[in-house]
C-alpha positions in Angstrom: 1.0 76.2 -155.3 1.3 74.3 -158.7 -1.6 73.1 -161.0 -2.0 70.0 -162.5 0.4 71.0 -165.4 3.3 70.8 -163.0 4.7 67.4 -164.2 5.1 68.5 -167.6 6.5 71.8 -166.5 9.3 70.3 -164.7 10.3 68.0 -167.6 10.1 71.3 -170.0 12.3 73.1 -167.7 14.8 70.3 -167.2 14.9 69.7 -170.9 15.8 73.5 -171.3 18.5 73.4 -168.8 20.1 70.8 -170.8 19.4 72.0 -174.1 20.9 75.4 -173.3 24.1 73.9 -171.1 24.9 71.0 -173.9 25.7 74.3 -176.8 29.1 73.3 -175.1 29.3 69.9 -175.9 28.7 70.0 -179.7 32.3 71.0 -180.6 33.5 68.1 -178.4 30.9 65.5 -180.4 31.2 67.8 -183.9 27.6 67.7 -184.3 24.6 69.1 -182.8 22.9 67.5 -179.8 19.3 66.9 -179.4 17.5 66.9 -175.9 14.2 64.7 -175.9 11.4 64.2 -173.2 10.2 61.0 -174.1 9.9 57.1 -173.3 13.2 55.2 -174.3 11.1 52.8 -176.6 9.9 55.7 -178.7 13.7 56.7 -179.9 14.6 55.3 -183.1 18.1 53.5 -182.9 18.2 52.3 -186.4 18.1 56.0 -187.8 21.5 56.4 -189.8 21.1 60.3 -189.8 20.0 60.5 -186.0 23.0 62.3 -184.3 24.0 62.2 -180.5 20.9 62.5 -178.4 20.2 63.2 -174.6 16.8 61.8 -173.5 15.1 62.7 -170.3 12.3 60.2 -169.1 10.1 60.4 -166.3 9.9 56.8 -165.4 8.6 57.0 -161.7 6.4 59.5 -159.4 6.1 59.1 -155.5 4.8 60.9 -152.6 6.7 63.2 -150.6 7.4 62.0 -147.4 7.6 65.4 -145.6 4.3 67.1 -147.4 2.0 64.1 -147.7 0.5 64.7 -144.3 0.0 68.3 -144.5 -3.3 70.3 -144.1 -4.8 66.8 -143.0 -7.6 66.3 -142.4 -9.2 68.2 -144.8 -12.7 67.6 -144.1 -14.7 68.4 -140.8 -17.0 65.9 -139.3 -20.0 67.2 -141.4 -17.7 66.3 -144.5 -17.3 69.9 -145.5 -14.0 70.9 -147.0 -11.7 72.9 -144.6 -8.7 72.9 -146.3 -6.9 72.2 -149.6 -4.1 69.7 -149.0 -1.6 69.6 -151.6 -0.3 66.6 -153.6 3.1 66.5 -152.7 5.2 64.4 -155.5 8.6 63.6 -156.1 9.8 62.7 -159.8 12.1 60.4 -160.8 13.8 60.9 -164.0 16.5 58.8 -166.2 18.9 60.6 -168.0 19.9 58.5 -171.3 22.5 59.3 -173.5 22.6 58.0 -177.2 25.3 58.0 -179.8 26.3 56.1 -183.0 30.0 57.0 -182.7 32.4 55.8 -180.2 32.4 57.6 -176.9 29.8 60.0 -178.2 27.1 58.5 -175.4 29.9 58.6 -172.6 30.9 62.1 -173.4 27.2 63.2 -173.6 26.0 61.8 -170.4 28.8 63.5 -168.6 27.9 66.6 -169.8 24.4 66.4 -169.0 25.7 65.1 -165.4 27.6 68.0 -164.7 25.0 70.4 -165.7 22.5 68.7 -163.5 25.0 68.7 -160.4 25.8 72.6 -161.3 22.0 73.5 -161.1 21.1 71.5 -158.0 17.8 73.3 -157.6 15.7 75.4 -160.4 15.1 78.9 -159.3 11.9 80.7 -160.2 13.6 83.0 -162.8 15.0 79.9 -164.7 11.4 78.3 -164.4 9.7 81.5 -166.1 12.3 81.9 -168.7 11.9 78.2 -169.7 8.5 77.8 -169.8 8.3 81.2 -171.5 10.4 79.9 -174.3 9.2 76.7 -174.3 5.6 76.9 -173.7 3.4 73.7 -172.6 0.4 72.7 -174.7 -2.2 72.2 -172.3 -5.1 71.5 -174.7 -4.8 67.7 -173.5 -6.2 68.6 -170.3 -10.0 70.0 -169.4 -10.5 73.7 -169.7 -10.7 74.0 -165.9 -7.0 72.6 -165.6 -5.6 74.4 -168.3 -4.8 78.0 -166.7 -2.2 79.1 -165.5 -0.6 77.8 -168.7 3.1 78.0 -166.7 1.2 75.6 -164.1 2.5 78.0 -161.4 5.8 76.1 -161.0 7.3 79.4 -160.2 5.0 80.5 -157.6 5.0 77.2 -155.5 6.4 77.4 -151.9 9.0 74.9 -151.9 12.1 75.3 -154.5 12.5 72.2 -156.9 15.7 70.5 -155.8 17.5 68.1 -158.1 19.5 65.1 -156.7 21.3 62.4 -158.3 19.3 59.3 -157.0 21.4 56.0 -158.3 19.6 52.9 -159.3 20.8 49.5 -158.5 21.4 46.8 -161.2 18.4 45.1 -160.5 16.0 48.6 -160.5 17.9 49.7 -163.4 17.4 46.2 -165.2 13.7 46.7 -164.2 13.0 50.2 -165.7 14.7 49.2 -169.1 12.7 45.6 -169.1 9.4 47.5 -168.5 9.9 49.9 -171.1 11.0 47.1 -173.7 14.2 49.0 -174.9 17.8 48.3 -175.5 20.0 49.7 -172.5 21.8 52.8 -173.1 24.2 54.6 -170.6 22.1 56.2 -168.0 21.6 58.3 -164.7 18.8 58.5 -162.4 17.8 61.7 -161.0 14.9 62.6 -158.4 13.4 66.2 -158.4 11.4 67.2 -155.4 8.9 68.7 -154.6 6.2 69.6 -156.8 3.1 70.7 -155.0 -0.1 70.7 -156.9 -3.4 72.2 -155.0 -6.9 72.3 -156.2 -8.3 75.8 -155.7 -11.4 74.5 -153.9 -13.7 76.8 -151.6 -12.8 76.0 -148.3 -14.0 76.8 -144.6 -11.7 79.3 -142.7 -12.8 79.8 -139.1 -12.6 83.2 -137.3 -9.8 83.6 -134.8 -10.7 83.1 -131.2 -11.3 86.2 -129.3 -11.2 84.8 -125.5 -9.8 81.9 -124.1 -11.4 80.4 -120.8 -9.7 78.0 -118.3 -11.8 76.4 -116.1 -10.8 73.9 -113.2 -13.0 71.5 -111.9 -12.4 68.8 -108.8 -13.7 65.7 -110.8 -12.2 63.2 -113.3 -15.0 63.8 -115.6 -14.6 66.4 -118.7 -16.1 69.8 -117.8 -18.0 69.3 -121.0 -21.7 67.7 -122.1 -21.3 64.3 -123.0 -23.9 61.5 -123.7 -22.8 58.0 -122.0 -25.9 55.9 -122.8 -29.3 56.1 -124.6 -32.2 54.4 -122.7 -35.5 53.5 -124.1 -39.1 52.6 -122.3 -38.2 49.0 -122.6 -34.9 49.1 -121.9 -33.3 47.8 -125.1 -32.4 50.9 -126.6 -34.2 50.6 -129.6 -37.0 52.9 -129.9 -40.4 53.3 -131.6 -42.2 56.3 -132.8 -43.9 58.4 -130.4 -41.5 57.2 -127.5 -39.6 59.2 -125.0 -35.8 58.8 -125.3 -33.7 59.2 -122.4 -29.8 60.2 -122.4 -27.6 59.7 -119.6 -24.6 61.6 -119.3 -22.9 64.6 -117.6 -23.0 68.4 -118.1 -26.8 67.9 -119.9 -28.0 70.7 -117.9 -28.5 74.3 -119.7 -30.8 76.3 -122.1 -31.3 76.4 -125.7 -31.5 72.8 -126.0 -31.5 70.7 -129.4 -31.3 67.1 -130.2 -29.7 66.5 -133.8 -30.7 63.4 -135.0 -29.1 62.1 -138.6 -29.5 59.2 -140.6 -27.6 57.9 -143.6 -30.3 58.2 -145.9 -31.4 61.8 -145.1 -29.3 64.8 -146.8 -30.0 66.9 -143.7 -30.4 66.1 -139.8 -33.3 66.5 -138.0 -33.5 69.1 -134.8 -35.9 68.4 -131.9 -36.1 71.5 -129.7 -36.1 70.8 -125.9 -35.8 74.3 -124.7 -34.0 73.8 -121.5 -33.0 70.9 -119.2 -32.3 71.2 -115.5 -30.9 67.7 -114.7 -27.3 67.7 -115.3 -27.3 63.7 -115.7 -30.4 62.9 -117.6 -32.4 64.4 -120.8 -35.4 63.3 -122.4 -36.8 64.1 -125.6 -40.1 62.6 -127.5 -40.0 61.2 -131.2 -42.7 62.3 -133.2 -45.9 59.8 -132.9 -46.0 59.5 -136.9 -44.0 60.7 -139.8 -45.0 64.2 -140.7 -46.0 65.0 -144.3 -42.7 65.1 -146.4 -40.5 64.3 -143.5 -39.3 60.3 -143.8 -38.3 58.9 -140.3 -36.4 55.6 -141.7 -36.0 52.7 -139.5 -32.6 51.7 -138.8 -29.4 53.4 -137.2 -29.7 57.1 -136.3 -26.8 59.1 -134.9 -27.9 61.7 -132.5 -26.0 64.6 -130.7 -27.1 67.6 -128.3 -26.4 70.9 -128.6 -26.9 73.1 -125.4 -25.6 76.2 -123.6 -24.5 74.8 -120.3 -25.2 76.9 -117.0 -23.1 79.6 -116.5 -21.6 79.5 -120.2 -22.3 81.8 -122.7 -21.8 79.9 -126.0 -23.4 76.6 -127.0 -21.6 73.4 -126.8 -22.2 70.4 -128.8 -21.8 66.7 -127.0 -20.3 63.4 -128.5 -22.2 61.4 -131.0 -24.3 58.2 -129.7 -26.5 55.7 -131.6 -30.2 55.4 -131.4 -31.8 52.2 -133.3 -35.4 53.1 -134.4 -37.4 50.0 -134.8 -40.2 49.3 -137.4 -43.5 48.7 -136.2 -45.7 45.7 -138.0 -49.3 46.3 -138.4 -50.1 42.6 -137.5 -53.6 43.2 -137.1 -54.1 44.3 -140.5 -51.7 41.9 -142.1 -53.3 39.5 -145.1 -51.9 36.2 -145.5 -52.6 33.8 -148.5 -51.4 30.1 -149.5 -51.1 29.3 -153.1 -52.7 26.1 -153.1 -50.8 24.5 -156.2 -47.1 25.5 -154.4 -48.4 25.7 -150.8 -46.3 29.1 -150.5 -47.7 32.0 -148.2 -47.6 35.4 -149.0 -48.0 38.3 -146.6 -49.0 41.7 -147.2 -48.4 43.8 -143.8 -48.4 47.5 -142.9 -45.4 49.0 -141.6 -44.5 52.3 -139.7 -42.2 54.2 -140.5 -42.5 53.8 -144.0 -39.6 51.8 -145.8 -37.4 53.6 -148.1 -36.2 52.1 -151.6 -32.7 51.9 -150.4 -33.5 49.9 -147.3 -33.1 46.1 -146.9 -36.1 44.6 -145.5 -37.2 41.2 -144.1 -40.2 39.5 -142.7 -40.1 36.6 -140.1 -42.9 34.0 -139.1 -41.6 32.2 -136.4 -38.4 30.8 -137.5 -39.2 31.5 -141.1 -37.8 34.3 -142.7 -38.5 35.9 -146.3 -36.8 38.9 -148.0 -39.1 41.7 -149.4 -37.9 43.0 -152.8 -37.1 46.4 -153.7 -39.5 49.1 -154.1 -39.3 52.0 -156.4 -41.0 54.4 -153.7 -41.4 54.8 -150.1 -43.8 52.3 -148.9 -46.1 52.0 -145.9 -46.6 48.1 -146.5 -44.5 45.4 -147.5 -44.9 41.9 -149.1 -43.0 38.7 -148.8 -43.5 35.2 -150.1 -42.7 31.8 -147.9 -42.0 28.8 -148.7 -44.4 25.8 -147.7 -44.7 26.6 -143.8 -47.0 25.5 -141.0 -50.4 26.7 -140.5 -51.7 28.3 -137.4 -50.4 30.8 -135.1 -47.1 32.7 -136.0 -45.3 35.4 -134.5 -44.5 38.6 -136.9 -41.2 40.0 -136.9 -39.8 42.8 -139.2 -36.0 43.7 -139.7 -35.2 47.1 -141.6 -31.6 47.9 -142.1 -30.6 45.7 -139.2 -33.4 47.1 -136.8 -35.6 44.4 -135.6 -39.0 45.2 -134.7 -40.2 44.5 -131.1 -41.5 41.2 -130.0 -40.7 40.6 -126.2 -42.8 42.4 -123.5 -40.9 43.3 -120.3 -43.6 44.9 -118.7 -44.9 42.3 -116.6 -43.0 39.8 -114.0 -41.7 37.6 -116.4 -41.2 38.4 -120.3 -43.7 37.3 -122.9 -44.1 37.8 -126.8 -46.3 40.8 -127.7 -50.0 39.5 -128.4 -50.2 42.5 -130.9 -47.2 40.6 -132.8 -49.3 37.5 -133.4 -51.0 36.5 -136.9 -52.5 33.1 -138.0 -51.1 31.4 -141.2 -53.7 29.9 -143.3 
């Protein structure tokens, strides 16, 4: 594959091809021919000493449709790089002839088009010769992108093909208007395909040694899968210290481990369950409190189970499922004060698990809601200020990253608000 120098290398090779071939055009024009690679607006047209000139201008770069999806996806579910997909590009050039004498531009353009027609592809030997005699200057790039200085263009998998790519009047007019230069006789070409690839470390899985085919008389896939997540109150929202039950199929096995991941954690947590005998149900307990140095932030968690199914020799991992972890406010230890001048009410309330600085937190008293300001460190209590709200009993709720604290008690015959979520507004 080529490196980031490939675009410049292609232009250098094309210039070399034209420069060598146009030696034959000098007698017809009665002067030497200059071949340049620059934007048309940089060419001086008012120089009386300027001779005939052929210019190559890279006016557009497009994605190659045949290679654009090669080696994708390039990362696995954990974000680790698995492949280095090439950046596949087609280069679109404008070949323009300049001449101060009659017919010089037409003669020169005809010679240039004939040369590119006869060289419908750039062989590897020609690329090496061209870049050896006209080396690139890679110093404009960071040091990591300077090697090899020949851009690896001759070693890439695909051969570079040159094809005439005529532009209509409208497209040609747009190109010359964009470069703000006077129009000259021109022909458009496409060079395809340049493959630029990064040399990044990637995973290369070991080959499969054996393949097992199992036939089951069921519409269910013969692999462990989670279909739903249940919590003690039936809402699917858990609190620390509770037991979570997963419903699914093929959940029986040994070496059972539940992996829980949160967006604010750099690595997932593992909860070992050892073995499970029920193929349709699996239960595990959340820690009753946050272990030292191990935050369990409220909000949305992603969980999956890894186990070795009964009768299997290798472990399998289920699909991912969502689990909401609710914040638990300490309503009994909450402090509420009212500013006599403004009537505003300020509340300070403890919360478990601790709130991380990146999380959004709101506090609600009955239907009134206030936003908690950002914290610099994990906080075991939060503060919020309300506008003038009525005094008296109020139901306290917290919301952290979209996860609301529980307020309803469903254990009785009819649902009621929980008594331990009640505070008194002064």
